[in-house]
C-alpha positions in Angstrom: 142.3 131.5 103.3 142.5 129.9 106.6 143.3 126.4 107.5 143.5 124.2 110.6 146.2 121.6 111.0 148.7 120.7 113.6 151.9 120.5 111.6 153.5 118.4 114.1 151.2 115.7 112.9 152.0 115.7 109.3 154.3 113.1 108.1 156.4 115.2 105.8 157.5 118.5 105.3 156.1 118.7 101.8 152.5 118.4 103.5 153.3 121.7 105.9 154.3 123.5 102.7 150.8 123.3 101.5 149.5 125.5 104.0 152.7 128.3 104.3 151.2 131.7 103.6 152.5 132.7 101.0 152.4 129.2 99.6 155.8 127.9 98.9 156.3 128.6 95.2 158.7 125.7 94.5 156.1 123.2 95.5 155.7 120.8 92.7 152.4 119.1 92.9 150.3 116.5 90.6 146.5 116.1 91.0 145.3 112.7 89.9 141.7 113.0 89.5 139.3 109.8 88.2 137.4 112.0 86.2 136.9 115.8 85.0 135.5 117.9 88.0 136.7 115.7 90.6 139.7 117.9 91.0 137.3 120.9 91.5 135.6 119.1 94.1 138.4 118.1 96.3 141.6 120.2 95.5 140.1 123.8 94.2 142.2 125.2 97.1 145.4 123.7 95.9 145.1 124.8 92.4 144.3 128.2 93.5 147.4 128.5 95.6 149.8 126.2 93.1 148.9 127.4 89.3 152.1 125.1 88.3 150.1 122.2 89.3 149.7 119.5 86.7 146.2 117.8 86.6 146.2 114.4 85.3 142.8 112.4 84.5 142.4 108.8 85.0 139.7 108.7 82.6 137.9 110.9 80.0 134.6 111.0 82.4 132.3 109.3 79.6 130.9 105.9 80.2 130.1 103.7 77.3 126.7 102.9 78.9 124.5 105.9 78.0 122.3 105.2 80.9 124.9 106.5 82.9 125.1 109.9 81.0 123.2 113.0 82.2 119.7 113.0 80.8 120.4 115.8 78.5 123.4 114.7 76.8 123.4 113.5 73.3 125.6 112.3 70.6 128.4 109.6 70.7 130.6 108.6 73.5 133.5 110.5 71.9 131.4 113.6 71.6 130.6 113.7 75.4 134.2 112.9 76.1 135.1 116.2 74.3 132.4 118.1 76.1 134.0 117.1 79.3 137.3 117.9 78.0 136.0 121.6 76.9 134.5 121.9 80.5 137.6 120.9 82.2 139.9 123.3 80.4 137.5 126.0 81.1 137.1 125.1 84.7 140.8 125.0 85.2 141.5 128.4 83.4 139.8 129.9 86.6 142.8 128.4 88.7 145.2 129.8 86.0 145.8 126.0 85.0 146.8 126.3 81.3 146.0 123.5 78.8 149.8 122.2 78.6 149.3 121.3 82.4 146.3 119.2 81.6 147.0 115.2 80.9 144.8 112.4 80.5 145.8 108.7 81.0 143.2 107.5 78.4 141.0 105.5 80.7 137.3 105.0 80.2 134.8 106.0 82.8 133.6 103.0 85.0 136.1 100.8 83.3 139.6 102.0 84.8 140.3 99.0 86.8 140.2 96.9 83.8 143.5 98.9 82.4 144.8 99.5 85.9 148.3 98.1 85.1 148.5 100.3 81.9 147.2 103.6 83.4 150.0 102.9 86.4 152.7 102.6 83.8 151.5 105.8 82.1 151.4 107.7 85.5 154.9 106.4 86.4 156.2 107.8 83.1 154.7 111.0 83.8 155.8 111.3 87.4 159.5 110.4 86.1 159.2 113.2 83.6 157.9 116.0 86.1 159.3 114.7 89.4 156.6 116.1 91.8 157.0 116.6 95.6 153.4 115.6 95.8 150.7 113.3 94.3 147.1 114.2 95.4 144.6 111.6 94.4 141.5 109.8 95.8 140.8 107.5 98.8 139.9 104.2 98.8 136.4 104.2 100.2 134.2 102.3 97.6 132.3 105.7 96.4 133.0 105.1 92.8 135.2 102.1 91.2 137.1 104.6 89.3 138.1 106.8 92.5 139.4 103.4 94.0 141.4 102.9 91.0 143.0 106.1 91.1 144.1 105.5 94.6 145.3 101.9 93.3 147.3 103.5 90.5 148.8 106.1 92.5 150.2 103.4 94.8 151.6 101.2 92.0 153.1 104.0 90.4 155.0 105.3 93.4 155.8 101.9 94.5 157.7 101.5 91.0 159.5 104.9 91.6 160.7 103.9 95.0 162.8 106.6 96.5 162.1 108.9 93.7 158.5 108.8 94.2 156.5 111.8 95.4 154.5 111.6 98.7 150.8 110.7 98.2 148.2 112.8 99.7 144.4 112.4 99.5 141.6 114.7 98.5 137.9 113.8 99.7 135.4 112.3 97.1 132.2 110.6 98.5 131.5 107.2 100.0 128.4 105.0 101.7 127.9 105.6 105.5 125.0 105.3 107.8 122.6 104.4 104.7 123.6 107.5 102.8 126.2 109.0 100.5 128.4 111.2 102.4 130.7 113.9 100.8 133.3 116.1 102.0 134.6 113.8 104.6 136.9 110.9 104.4 135.5 107.5 105.4 137.7 107.0 108.5 137.9 110.7 109.4 140.8 111.9 111.9 140.9 115.5 112.3 144.3 115.4 113.9 145.9 113.8 110.6 144.1 116.1 108.2 144.8 119.6 106.7 141.4 121.5 106.5 141.2 124.6 104.2 138.5 126.7 105.2 137.7 128.4 101.7 137.8 132.2 101.8 135.1 134.2 100.0 137.7 134.4 97.0 138.2 130.8 97.2 134.3 130.0 97.2 133.9 132.2 94.1 136.6 130.5 92.1 135.3 127.3 93.1 131.8 128.3 92.1 133.1 129.4 88.8 134.9 126.1 88.3 131.9 124.1 89.2 129.6 126.3 86.7 132.0 125.2 83.8 131.0 121.6 84.5 127.4 122.2 83.1 127.1 118.6 82.0 127.7 117.5 85.6 125.5 120.2 87.3 123.1 117.8 89.0 126.1 115.7 90.5 127.9 118.9 91.7 124.8 120.2 93.4 125.6 117.6 96.3 129.0 119.1 97.3 129.5 121.8 99.6 132.0 124.5 98.9 133.0 125.7 102.6 136.0 123.7 103.1 138.5 121.2 101.4 140.2 118.4 103.3 143.6 116.7 102.7 145.4 113.9 104.6 148.5 111.7 104.0 147.6 108.5 102.1 147.3 105.4 104.2 148.7 102.2 102.9 145.7 100.3 101.8 145.0 96.5 101.1 143.0 96.7 97.8 142.2 92.9 98.5 140.1 93.9 101.2 136.8 95.9 101.1 137.2 99.7 102.4 134.3 99.1 104.9 131.7 96.6 105.7 128.5 96.3 104.0 127.7 97.5 100.5 129.9 100.0 98.8 128.1 103.2 97.2 128.7 102.0 93.8 127.0 98.8 94.6 124.0 100.7 96.0 123.9 102.8 92.7 123.4 99.6 90.8 126.6 100.1 88.5 128.1 97.4 86.5 131.0 96.9 88.7 131.1 95.1 92.0 133.3 95.4 95.2 134.2 91.8 94.7 135.2 92.0 91.2 136.8 95.2 91.7 139.0 93.5 94.4 139.8 90.7 91.9 140.9 93.0 89.3 142.9 95.1 91.5 144.9 92.2 93.1 145.6 90.7 89.6 147.1 94.1 88.7 149.3 94.3 91.8 150.4 90.7 91.2 151.3 91.4 87.7 153.1 94.6 88.6 155.2 92.9 91.1 156.3 90.0 88.7 157.6 92.7 86.4 160.1 94.0 88.6 
């Protein structure tokens, strides 16, 4: 695996340790993904380099509304969630991540923001127990309401932990820009602030195998390239403001959540958290 990054631009030594060759074996990493398969899309390179990584899912990947399911999916929501759980375990096995390093915070796909405070509390407890150096999660970009909630939950949990909190790093997801859905890039891209993993042939083969395990999401995953992956230090977001002007991608998709409603719920969750300290 080749990488491109100017280490002088990294905020913390912990980010530079991601790209040491061989990787620093004492690096403790947690990946917080909104749904099963998000970790494969955005952080397969890290998983391949750090098999002791803990993978934590904000939701079970199964919306209540069956219209949001893949067209071939049948059965109950619980059965669909179990399919996604099995796919996840199989996918992560290719990165040597065992079942005892896989956790779920118990949110429902498309509804995480309604439980943001509870999910943040559960993440805080998990981080306290495991004390990672680095927490990798989604950016706040308006691509999916659960992706944005993962960014919120990570920030609330780390704010609660204070000096004991890990550094927060972001992996790419997707967002709306120039009239289309953009994948594999950050909304406000700045190459000087990003670590770019150029995936080797071995890395790409592993990522393909991981993607292939997520058969229920096959049509979605076709939209994601596998040549490289990008990470950056997470900026401090104002979750009461939209991530960009105009429609958000999940609004373009006609999903139940709107940006205005999401921000209202996010602001409420932050205020509740602050009042409890």
